[in-house]
C-alpha positions, 0 to 999 in steps of 0.5 A: 507473465511477470514483468521484470524490473531493471535490477531483476535482469539476472533473474529474468535471464535465468528464467528465460534459460529454464524456459528454453531448456524445458522447450528443448526437453519436450521437443527432443524427449530429453531428460535434463530435469537435473539441470533445470532443477539446478537453474531453478534453485539458482534463480530462487536463491538469486531472487532472494538475495536480490530482494534482501539487498534492495536500495530505496530506489529499487524498493520504490520501483517494486512499490510501483510495479504494475502487477502489485496488488491494489485495494480491489485485490485485498478486498477479494482475498481478505474481506467479505460482504464489502458494500461500497458507498459512493459520493461525498454529498457535495460534488460527486463520486471519486473512483480513486478512493473507494470505501464501504462496509466490509468484514475482515475474514477471521482465522479458521474457526474464528468469526470475522470482524466488521470494519469500515474499509477505505483506500486508494485504487490505482487500477490494473490496465489502461481503462481502470487506471484512467477510471481510478485516476491512477489512485490520485484522489480529488477533493470529493474522494477525501470528503467521501472518506471523511463521511465514511469515517464519521459513519464508522464513528456513529456505528462503532466500527473500526476503520481500516485504510489501505494507502497506495497513491503517488499523491493527491491529484494536482489538477486545476479543477481539484484546487478549485474544489478545495484540495488542500482543505479536503486533505486537512479535514480528512487528516483531522477526521482521522485524528478525531475518530472515537473508534480504532483505526489501522492504516496500511501503506500497501504500495506508495504513500505519497505526501498529504494524499497519503497522510489524509488516510494514514493518520491512525494510531497504528500505521503499518507498511508492507515490506517493500512499500514506500512512504514520503513527503514527495516522490524521489523524482520530485525531490531530485528535481528540486535539489539537483534540477534533474529527475535523474538523481531520483536514486540519490534522493530516495536514499537521502529521504529514507522512504523505506519501511525499514527506515521509517520503522527506525524513525518511529513514523510507522509501527510495524512491517508486514512481510511480503513473499520473496520477490515482492507482493506482485509475485504472489498477491494471494500470499501477500493479502493473507499475511496482511489479513492476519496482521490486521486481525491482530492489530484490531484485536489489540485495539478493541480493548481500548476505550474512545478516550484512550484511542484518541489520546494514543493517536494524538501522542503518536503523531506529536512524537514524530520527529522528536528525540 
């Protein structure tokens, strides 16, 4: 059962009408397949045209869709042999950030590629969202990520990160345990990695909580993902003293993949199925898997010095002419 967003109401109305006609046809033994086919085509065309003209605020809503695939979904579809590694060896385990050894599936007839996989997990229902803290990492989560990056460097494994967080956890206990320092150290660890690193914004990329896992030499975004220094609601609350201006803030902040590619903040956009990744998570995951394979193959030709130099130059260039 698809959960429709506010701007999708015309599509939802057509789908509801199609369901009614099918029920009527079954009950009355009527042949109205031509009418149903017409409405299905109209619905598909409307969905496609709607998603081609999404505003930044609408894309933000898509990026937050409750059925959008998360870390565990991508692991299930495009990785094998995932071995999760827990704990930061300092405080404890953070379920908002998951990581471990994995093998990225290769194309048919090609071997897979071993990687260190790290990412945010938001959860899919009330229980898992609470367990994973809605994808908001705590200091121990970022310190775990640092530990896994260093492990990848020692074993010569490329690092893949899947970023999906509204931001790092802002609670008092997180601040007491050194949240800002942990984020800074994780960003530093990314920049110092002697192995290839590819980061993908798969949903929300919020503030330093995202940057800490996205300071790679190749940063990708799914077509309807968003990436920003603050949420549109937070920005609106600061500038206009009301979160009701979130749509205006999203437009001004240029949070979409298309805007950020133009600004050279990201390097590549990964297409999503029509209607967003939540409508066909398997197809979305497979598209991402193909792109990751291409990116890692290209980066494997570089030595450690070239990788680090490229990564540093990339981030120093952001905001320049």
